[in-house]
FIDRENTOR-654824 format. One record per residue (C-alpha): x, y, z; residue in one letter. Coordinates in steps of 0.25 Angstrom, whole numbers, plus 2048, in hexadecimal, padded with zeros to 3 digits. Example, Ala and Ser with C-alpha at 12.3 -4.5 7.8 and 13.67 -1.06 7.14 Angstrom:
8317EE81FA 8377FC81DS 
! end
This chain:
4698D5C80X 45C8DCC83X 44E8D7C81X 4438E2C80X 4358DFC7EX 42E8E5C72X 4218E3C6AX 41D8E1C5CX 41C8F0C59X 42A8F2C5DX 42E8E8C52X 4268EDC47X 4268FCC4AX 4358FEC4DX 43C90AC47X 442907C39X 450902C37X 45C90BC34X 461909C26X 4678FBC27X 4708FEC1BX 477909C23X 482911C1CX 48A90BC11X 49790DC18X 49D912C24X 49C920C20X 48D91FC1CX 48F922C0DX 48791CC03X 47C918C0CX 46F915C04X 462918C0CX 45790DC08X 44890DC0DX 4498FFC11X 43A8FFC16X 436902C08X 43F8F8C01X 43B8EDC0AX 42C8F0C07X 42F8EFBF8X 4348E1BF8X 4308D4BFEX 4398D1C0AX 4448C7C08X 43F8B8C0BX 4318BCC0DX 4278B2C08X 4188B2C08X 4138ABC14X 40F89DC12X 40B891C1AX 419890C20X 41B89FC21X 4148A9C2BX 40C8B4C25X 4098C2C2AX 3FE8BCC33X 4088B3C3AX 4118BFC3CX 4068C7C43X 4028BBC4CX 4108BCC52X 40D8CBC57X 4028C8C61X 4058C1C6EX 4148C1C6BX 41F8C7C73X 42B8CDC6BX 4398D0C70X 4448D8C6AX 4528D3C66X 45D8CEC6FX 4668D9C6AX 46A8E4C73X 4648F2C70X 46B8FFC73X 460909C76X 46A915C75X 46E911C67X 467917C5BX 45E910C51X 46B90CC49X 470902C54X 4638FEC5BX 45D8F1C57X 4518F3C4FX 4458E9C4FX 4438E2C42X 4388E4C38X 42B8DBC38X 42A8D2C2DX 4288D9C1FX 41A8D6C19X 4198CCC0EX 4188D3C01X 4138CDBF4X 4198D1BE6X 4108D5BDBX 4138D3BCCX 4178E1BCBX 4218DFBD6X 41A8E7BE1X 41A8E2BEFX 40C8E0BF5X 4078DCC03X 3FE8D0C02X 3EF8D4C03X 3EC8C8C0CX 3F88C5C16X 3FE8B8C13X 3FA8B2C20X 3EC8B5C1EX 3EB8AFC10X 3E28A3C0EX 3ED898C0DX 3F489EC19X 3E88A1C22X 3E7894C28X 3F5894C2DX 3F38A3C32X 3E789FC39X 3ED893C3FX 3F989AC44X 3F18A6C4AX 3E789CC51X 3F2894C57X 3F98A1C5CX 3EC8A6C62X 3E9899C68X 3F7898C6EX 3F68A6C74X 3E88A3C7AX 3EC896C80X 3F989CC86X 3F18A8C8DX 3E589FC91X 3EE896C99X 3F58A1CA0X 3E88A9CA3X 3E68A6CB2X 3F48AACB4X 3F28B7CACX 3E58BACB5X 3ED8B8CC2X 3F88C1CBEX 3EE8CCCB9X 3E78CCCC6X 3F48CDCCEX 3F98D9CC6X 3EB8DFCC6X 3EC8E0CD5X 3FA8E6CD4X 3F58EFCC9X 3EA8F4CD3X 3F48F8CDDX 3FE8FECD3X 3F2907CCEX 3EF90BCDCX 3FD90FCDEX 3FE917CD1X 3F191ECD5X 3F7922CE2X 404927CDCX 3FB92FCD2X 3F3935CDEX 400939CE5X 406940CD9X 413938CDAX 41893ECCDX 41994BCD4X 424946CDEX 42F948CD4X 42B957CD2X 42A95ACE0X 438953CE3X 43E95CCD8X 438969CDEX 43E965CEBX 44B962CE5X 44B970CDEX 447977CEBX 43B97DCE4X 43097ECEFX 426985CE6X 42697ACDCX 42696FCE7X 41A976CEDX 412977CE0X 415969CDDX 410965CEBX 40396DCE9X 400967CDCX 403959CE1X 3F995BCECX 3EE960CE3X 3F1954CD9X 3F094ACE5X 3E3950CE9X 3DB94ECDCX 3E2941CD9X 3DE93CCE6X 3D0940CE3X 3D1938CD6X 3D692CCDDX 3CA92DCE7X 3C092DCDCX 3C7921CD5X 3C6919CE2X 3B791DCE4X 3B4919CD5X 3BC90CCD7X 3B4909CE4X 3A790CCDEX 3AA903CD2X 3AE8F7CDBX 3A18F9CE3X 3998F9CD7X 39F8EDCD1X 39E8E5CDEX 3908EACE1X 38B8E7CD3X 38E8D8CD5X 3948D7CC7X 3958C9CC0X 3A28C2CBFX 3A48C6CB0X 3A48D5CB4X 3AE8D3CBEX 3B78CBCB4X 3B58D7CAAX 3B98E1CB5X 3C58D8CB9X 3C98D7CAAX 3C88E6CA9X 3D08EACB5X 3DA8DECB7X 3E28DFCAAX 3E68EECABX 3E98EDCBAX 3F18E1CB8X 3F98E8CACX 3FB8F4CB6X 3FF8EBCC1X 4098E1CBAX 4188E5CBAX 41D8EBCAEX 4228E1CA3X 41A8D6CA9X 40F8CFCA1X 4038C8CA6X 3FF8C2C99X 40C8BEC91X 40D8BCC83X 40A8AEC7EX 4158AEC73X 4228B4C74X 42B8B6C67X 43A8B3C68X 4448BEC6AX 44C8C1C5EX 4588C8C5BX 4558D6C55X 45E8D9C4AX 4628E7C44X 46B8EBC39X 4778EDC42X 4768DFC47X 4758D9C39X 4818E2C34X 4898DDC40X 4878CFC3DX 48A8D0C2EX 4978D8C31X 49B8CFC3BX 49A8C3C31X 4A38CBC28X 4988CEC1DX 49B8DCC1DX 4A28E8C24X 49B8F5C29X 4A68FEC26X 4AC8F9C19X 4A68FFC0CX 49B8F6C05X 49C8ECC10X 4908F0C18X 4858E6C1AX 4778ECC16X 4698E8C17X 45E8E6C0CX 4528E6C15X 44F8EAC23X 4508DFC2EX 4428D9C31X 43B8CDC37X 4398C2C2DX 42A8BEC2AX 42A8B2C32X 42F8BAC3EX 43B8B1C41X 4468BAC3FX 44C8C7C39X 4518C9C2BX 4588D3C23X 45E8D4C15X 46D8D6C15X 4768DCC0AX 4848D7C0CX 48F8E0C07X 4938DFBF8X 49C8D2BF7X 4968CBC02X 48D8BFBFEX 4818B7C04X 48A8ABC05X 4948B3C0EX 4888B7C17X 4838A8C18X 4918A4C1CX 4918AFC27X 4848ABC2DX 48A8A7C3AX 4928B4C3BX 4858BCC38X 47D8B4C43X 4888B7C4DX 4878C6C49X 4788C6C4BX 47A8BEC58X 4718B3C54X 4738A4C51X 4778A0C43X 46A898C41X 4638A6C42X 46A8ACC36X 4668A9C28X 4698B0C1BX 4618AFC0EX 4678B3C01X 4618BFBF9X 45F8BDBEAX 4628CBBE7X 4708CCBECX 47B8C2BF1X 47F8CBBFCX 4708CDC01X 4698C3C0AX 45E8C2C14X 4638C1C23X 4598BAC2CX 45C8B9C3BX 4528B0C42X 44D8B3C50X 4508A5C54X 458899C4FX 44E894C44X 455886C42X 451882C50X 442883C4CX 43D876C47X 437876C39X 42C86DC3EX 426860C38X 42685DC2AX 419862C22X 419854C1CX 41184FC28X 404855C22X 403848C1AX 40184FC0DX 40784AC00X 413852BFAX 418855BECX 427853BEAX 42685EBDFX 423868BEAX 42E86CBF5X 42F864C01X 42E86BC0FX 43C86AC15X 43C873C21X 43D882C25X 44988BC23X 44F895C2DX 44489FC2AX 439895C2DX 435894C1EX 431886C18X 43C880C10X 437877C05X 44086EBFCX 43C869BEEX 44185BBEDX 440859BDEX 44C85BBD5X 45685BBE0X 45E852BE9X 460855BF8X 46B852C02X 469852C11X 475851C1AX 478853C29X 47D84DC35X 476841C3CX 46A845C44X 468853C3EX 45B851C35X 46184CC28X 458840C27X 44C847C2BX 44F852C21X 451848C15X 445840C1AX 43C84CC1AX 43E84EC0BX 43C840C08X 42F840C10X 42A84CC07X 42D843BFBX 426837C01X 419840C03X 419841BF3X 413833BEFX 419835BE1X 427835BE6X 42F828BE7X 439827BF2X 44681EBF3X 44C81FC02X 45A81BC05X 45E81CC13X 46D819C14X 46D81AC24X 462810C25X 45A818C2FX 44B818C34X 44A826C2EX 446821C20X 43F814C23X 430819C22X 43381EC14X 43180FC10X 422813C10X 42481BC03X 432818BFEX 434812BF0X 44180CBF5X 44780DC03X 455809C07X 45C808C14X 46B807C18X 4757FFC11X 4737F1C19X 46A7E6C13X 45D7E6C1AX 4507DFC19X 44C7E6C0CX 4597E3C05X 4677E9C02X 4667F8C03X 4717FBBFAX 46B7F3BEFX 45E7F9BF1X 464807BF1X 46B804BE3X 45D7FFBDEX 45780BBE3X 461815BDDX 46180DBCFX 45280EBCFX 45281DBD1X 45D81FBC6X 454817BBDX 448820BC1X 45082CBBEX 454827BB0X 446822BADX 440830BB1X 449838BA8X 44682EB9DX 43782FB9FX 43683EBA0X 43D83FB92X 432836B8CX 42783FB91X 421849B87X 424858B89X 41585BB8DX 417852B99X 425855B9DX 428862B96X 436864B9CX 43A855B9DX 43A857BADX 43384FBB7X 426856BBCX 41C854BC7X 411850BBEX 41A845BB7X 41F840BC4X 41183EBC9X 40C838BBBX 41782EBB9X 41B824BC4X 429823BBEX 42C832BBFX 42A832BCEX 43383BBD7X 43C833BDEX 443836BECX 45082FBEFX 454830BFEX 46282DC01X 46482DC10X 47382DC14X 47682AC06X 48582AC09X 48381CC0FX 482816C00X 48F81CBFCX 497815C07X 493806C04X 49D7FBC04X 49B7F8BF5X 4A1804BEDX 49A7FFBE1X 48D801BE8X 49180EBEDX 494813BDFX 48780EBD9X 47F815BE4X 487822BE2X 485821BD3X 47681FBD4X 47482ABDEX 47D834BD6X 474831BCAX 467833BD1X 46D840BD7X 471845BC9X 465841BC1X 45A83EBCBX 45484CBCFX 45084FBC0X 448841BC0X 441845BCDX 44A83DBD7X 44D844BE4X 459840BECX 459842BFBX 46683FC01X 46B840C10X 47883EC16X 480840C23X 48D83DC1CX 48D845C0FX 49C844C0CX 4A883AC0DX 4A082FC07X 4A6824BFEX 4B3825BF5X 4B6827BE7X 4AA826BDDX 4A1824BE9X 4A5830BF0X 4A4838BE3X 496833BE0X 492836BEFX 497844BEFX 490846BE1X 483841BE7X 484849BF3X 488856BECX 47D855BE2X 471857BEBX 46A864BE7X 465867BF5X 46C865C02X 467865C10X 472865C1BX 46E864C2AX 478865C35X 48685FC30X 49285BC38X 49C864C30X 49D86EC25X 4A2863C1BX 49685BC1DX 48D867C1BX 49486BC0EX 49385CC0AX 48385DC0BX 48186CC07X 48C86DBFDX 499876BFDX 491882BF8X 488882C04X 494882C0DX 49A88EC06X 48D895C07X 48D893C16X 484888C18X 48A87EC22X 481873C28X 48B870C32X 48887EC38X 47A87BC3AX 47587BC49X 47686FC52X 46A86AC5AX 45E862C5AX 45686EC56X 45E86FC49X 45B861C44X 456862C36X 45D870C33X 465871C27X 469879C1AX 461877C0EX 46B879C02X 468879BF3X 45987ABF4X 458889BF2X 461895BF1X 461896C00X 46688CC0AX 45B88CC15X 45E886C22X 45287CC23X 44C876C2FX 445869C29X 437865C2DX 437858C36X 43284BC32X 436840C3DX 434831C3BX 425832C40X 42283DC36X 42A836C2BX 421829C2DX 414831C2DX 418838C20X 41D82CC19X 410824C1DX 40882FC17X 41182FC0AX 40F820C09X 400823C09X 40182DBFEX 409824BF6X 400819BF7X 3F4822BF3X 3FC827BE7X 401819BE4X 41081DBE4X 416813BEDX 42180BBE7X 42D802BEAX 4307FFBF9X 424807BFEX 41A800BF5X 41E7F2BFBX 4207F7C09X 4137F1C0EX 4177E3C0AX 41D7DAC15X 42A7D4C12X 4297C5C0FX 4387C2C13X 43F7C4C1FX 44E7C6C1FX 4537C6C2EX 4617C9C2BX 45E7D5C22X 4537DAC2BX 45C7D9C37X 4677E1C30X 45D7ECC2CX 45A7F0C3AX 4687F4C3DX 469803C3DX 474808C34X 482805C37X 482809C45X 47C7FBC4AX 4857EFC4AX 47C7E6C52X 46E7E5C58X 4697DCC64X 45F7D2C60X 4547D9C67X 4577E7C60X 4587DFC53X 44A7D9C55X 4447E6C59X 4487EDC4DX 4447E2C43X 4367E2C4AX 4357F1C48X 43A7F2C3AX 4357E5C34X 4297E1C3CX 4227D8C31X 42D7CEC34X 4337D1C42X 4287D7C4AX 4297CDC55X 4387CAC54X 4407C8C61X 44F7CAC64X 4507BAC65X 4497B8C58X 4527C1C50X 45E7BBC57X 45A7ADC53X 4577B1C45X 4647B8C42X 46D7AEC49X 4677A4C40X 46C7ACC34X 47A7ADC3AX 4797BAC42X 4807B8C4FX 47A7BDC5CX 4857C6C63X 4867D1C6DX 4817DFC68X 4837EBC71X 4767F4C72X 4757FFC7CX 4817FBC84X 47D7ECC85X 4817DFC7EX 4757D8C78X 4747CCC6EX 4717D0C60X 4767D0C52X 4817D8C4BX 47E7DFC3EX 48B7DAC37X 4867CBC3BX 4797CEC34X 47F7D3C28X 4897C8C27X 47D7BEC28X 4777C5C1CX 4847C4C14X 4857B5C17X 4777B3C12X 4797BBC05X 4867B3C02X 4807A6C05X 4747AABFBX 47E7ADBF0X 
! end
């Protein structure tokens, strides 16, 4: 492994590649010579898009040249080998070309980065870079001055030594020694005489140099120059003397920005990787891997790419399955290798090798934080793919399934899409959270209906509330389809819901149904309730999208739920989601349950996604397009979600579209149910009991209008009066007095039985 410094010219003015196709067979017969430069110039490079706000343009590429240090690849280079085997620097990004109506490829008159809509971003990035470089060097200016003075002094002595060696004609020593060795007295005497003569006139020249230097010093001192002139003299003399005095390879002023090292690829490295992966054979007829383009840097400058032609009979799907073997052959991690289908042939694809692991780079905060209203009829920003390109997802007409292990970003990903819908004031939301977590609590600000868990709470029985909500959505779907059929053709030409109709008629609003951990509602104790919920969800899944009902489901247990009809309906509901997003899964079976069997056969296995905190929010987006990108989702944490939902509520109040639960949220509760309220603060099924002080603190936090000043003794007295005993509850290794969840549930059941 060798590192060798190079510069930008080395990368752009390198000798051309050898013909990457090579001979057709071992004997070299049948080879076809193609002018790849001309071919590449005649077509738009694969995957090239005109730069936009999220894509760098030519101006950004040029910025990276200045004040930037470049290093070559990590591969070994054999200097004695010919051009056929030595690594060749990749090409710079190909220019963005526009296609005319006649099919001609034209360079844009004004570079995309300098167009009016992109100019502010270009100026902002340029100014930021200049400011950073200026600040970097300004902070180190005193140290630069000290070093320059030191090496200038060294440079004076080195220059004096060089002049003395020049005067003494040191270069003649080798010739004199050779003449003495050859016993050539005449030549030695001739060289000796020439040396004496040369020393004589060079000595005179040195004397005049010293006289001139002395006169210049005396004049400068006698002239009593102003300090500014001494500064000018120092600025003129110190830099060249310091440069001459510093050791070779040492910089006084370092670069402010240093680019990462990247693996330099050539055709031999790529061929080695593909042959090692079993995607061809170099010596078998018609089994050679060839190239449809020269290897080049991508336009974003994040990696290298080349168009690969597999042998006849090999497919893109086979290449996807062998991605790990290809990465091993390239000597990079599998997260750095990405294959993109080419629409012209099933054996052709674009190979992209990133300089670094792109999945470890966060996508950043969600754009929704700008507080602007969104339109559900436009794609929602979801994240960035492995190439750093923005991934958008149109929510209408589809159903979305998000699945993963716990703590891998599943809820954050689903909530991100729900937040986008919330920012459209004309979208109605029903939020159902089966795990009863704080993640969805703030959606109460805008939700038409919001349901938590399965245990009765201060708002009522969640199961009955869920059934009412699903029945309401089913009735809405039927009403929408019936209403659309009554509209005239001039208003509804295709009999389909449109943006104009959804804005005009309140009964045609787009509706988002969120089902967080939906498997919980297939595993209730009452089988008849399970069946009814399953049947309603299956109906909404089948008919809802055409009526503008979007289903957003998430689960960490996408299989093995229920039995008999319930299991069948669960699997049908799960499998009929049009778009799937799988984050890190525990095993391949779970991955296939989320993505579907077809995704597994195509080589997409979410259980193989990398592990680590930096990879949270990374997953495969399957079914949204022809490709399956690896997406890094934007981040919206709890604080961000609250800010966005507060803004969304203001937008709905302004538009007059608040309905249901959110419309009555500001009204204080008139009745306090201590038993139901106490039961509602238990977290899921993990907590079986709470000490009185913990119970009082949670009630005061969640229901301050009734329990703001509640103490542990007060809640103990109230619940004991209702038949809940005070028992020992273990908390943090200590036994404290408190209440059991089962005892509170039993008290509620006793009250209901007595009322009947």
